[in-house]
C-alpha positions as CSV (number, residue, x, y, z in Angstrom):
1,M,3.1,5.2,-1.3
2,L,4.8,1.7,-2.1
3,C,3.8,-1.1,-4.0
4,A,4.9,-4.4,-2.4
5,L,4.4,-6.3,-6.2
6,T,5.5,-10.2,-6.6
7,V,4.8,-12.0,-10.0
8,R,4.7,-15.7,-9.9
9,T,3.5,-18.9,-12.0
10,L,1.8,-21.0,-10.7
11,K,1.6,-25.3,-10.7
12,P,-1.2,-25.7,-14.2
13,G,-4.4,-26.6,-12.2
14,T,-3.6,-24.5,-9.1
15,F,-4.9,-20.7,-8.9
16,E,-8.4,-21.9,-6.6
17,A,-6.2,-23.1,-3.6
18,F,-3.5,-20.9,-4.2
19,R,-6.1,-17.9,-3.7
20,D,-7.3,-20.0,-0.7
21,A,-4.3,-20.4,0.6
22,F,-3.0,-16.8,-0.2
23,M,-6.4,-15.4,1.3
24,G,-6.8,-17.5,4.0
25,A,-4.2,-15.5,6.0
26,V,-5.9,-12.0,5.0
27,D,-8.8,-9.8,6.9
28,A,-10.2,-7.4,5.3
29,D,-12.0,-6.3,8.4
30,D,-8.5,-5.3,10.1
31,P,-5.8,-4.1,7.4
32,P,-2.1,-3.6,8.7
33,P,-1.6,-0.2,9.5
34,G,-1.0,2.0,5.9
35,M,-2.6,-0.8,3.8
36,V,-4.5,0.8,1.5
37,R,-5.3,-1.5,-0.9
38,F,-4.4,-5.3,-2.9
39,D,-4.6,-6.5,-5.7
40,M,-4.7,-10.3,-7.3
41,V,-4.3,-10.2,-10.8
42,R,-4.4,-12.9,-13.5
43,N,-3.0,-13.1,-17.1
44,V,-5.9,-13.2,-19.2
45,H,-3.8,-15.4,-21.5
46,V,-1.4,-17.1,-19.5
47,P,-3.6,-18.1,-16.7
48,D,-1.4,-19.7,-14.4
49,E,0.7,-16.3,-14.1
50,V,-0.7,-14.3,-11.1
51,I,-0.1,-11.1,-10.1
52,C,-0.3,-10.0,-6.2
53,F,0.6,-6.0,-5.1
54,G,-0.4,-4.2,-2.3
55,M,-0.6,0.1,-1.6
56,F,0.8,0.9,1.1
57,D,1.4,4.6,2.7
58,G,4.3,4.5,4.8
59,T,8.2,3.9,4.7
60,V,10.2,0.6,3.3
61,E,10.8,0.1,7.0
62,E,7.5,0.1,8.4
63,L,5.9,-2.0,5.3
64,R,8.8,-4.9,6.5
65,A,8.0,-4.7,9.8
66,L,4.4,-5.6,9.3
67,N,3.5,-9.7,10.4
68,Q,6.6,-11.0,9.6
69,D,5.8,-14.0,11.1
70,D,2.0,-13.8,8.8
71,R,4.0,-13.1,6.0
72,E,6.7,-16.8,6.5
73,A,3.3,-18.5,7.1
74,Q,1.2,-17.0,4.2
75,L,4.4,-18.3,1.9
76,A,4.8,-21.6,3.6
77,A,0.8,-22.1,2.6
78,I,1.4,-21.2,-1.1
79,A,4.3,-22.8,-1.4
80,P,2.7,-25.9,-2.7
81,Y,1.2,-24.5,-5.9
82,V,3.9,-22.0,-6.7
83,E,6.3,-23.5,-10.1
84,S,8.4,-20.1,-10.0
85,T,8.3,-16.7,-8.3
86,G,9.5,-13.5,-11.1
87,A,9.8,-10.3,-9.9
88,D,9.1,-9.9,-6.3
89,G,10.1,-6.5,-4.3
90,I,9.0,-3.1,-2.9
91,Y,7.9,-0.2,-5.5
92,E,8.1,3.5,-4.6
93,V,5.3,4.8,-6.2
94,V,6.2,7.8,-8.2
95,E,3.0,8.7,-11.1
96,E,-0.5,8.0,-10.3
97,L,-2.7,8.7,-12.7
98,D,-6.7,8.1,-11.3
99,L,-8.9,8.1,-14.3
100,R,-12.4,8.3,-12.3
101,G,-12.9,11.9,-11.4
102,R,-15.2,13.6,-13.2
103,G,-13.9,16.3,-16.1
104,G,-11.1,14.8,-17.2
105,A,-7.8,12.3,-15.5
106,E,-6.2,13.3,-12.3
107,R,-2.5,13.3,-12.3
108,R,-0.2,13.3,-9.8
109,A,3.5,12.7,-9.7
110,R,4.5,11.7,-6.2
111,V,7.7,13.3,-4.9
112,R,9.7,12.6,-1.8
113,P,12.2,15.1,-0.4
114,R,14.7,12.3,0.1
115,T,15.7,9.8,-2.1
116,V,14.7,5.8,-0.9
117,A,16.2,3.0,-1.4
118,L,13.9,0.6,-2.5
119,A,17.0,-2.8,-3.2
120,C,14.9,-5.3,-1.6
121,P,16.5,-9.1,-1.7
122,R,14.3,-11.8,-2.5
123,R,11.3,-11.9,0.0
124,T,13.1,-10.7,3.0
125,W,10.1,-8.0,3.6
């Protein structure tokens, strides 16, 4: 399982416009193959800080190959609202703790039989 994650600081007062621009390219009824989940979270103390992350069940290469043109269009659409970008990469899920199950938590260590290089130059995936 992979997690594509980006931390952004938005220009003050632009969150709603950013969210509309970002989500405008997302079709929840037809997600890309392998895409399991997407979340956008906002810092409760610094509301201009937004983190977007998506969970992907596949390889780094498969994730990078998904809709590269759509991603470029999405980045262009949100650019007017973004002041800066922090962490921006593809991360391997190595631990998962599901606390929703009955009778206690379910913990899974995710171990891959091979090493995966996750170095990702900014905004190239």
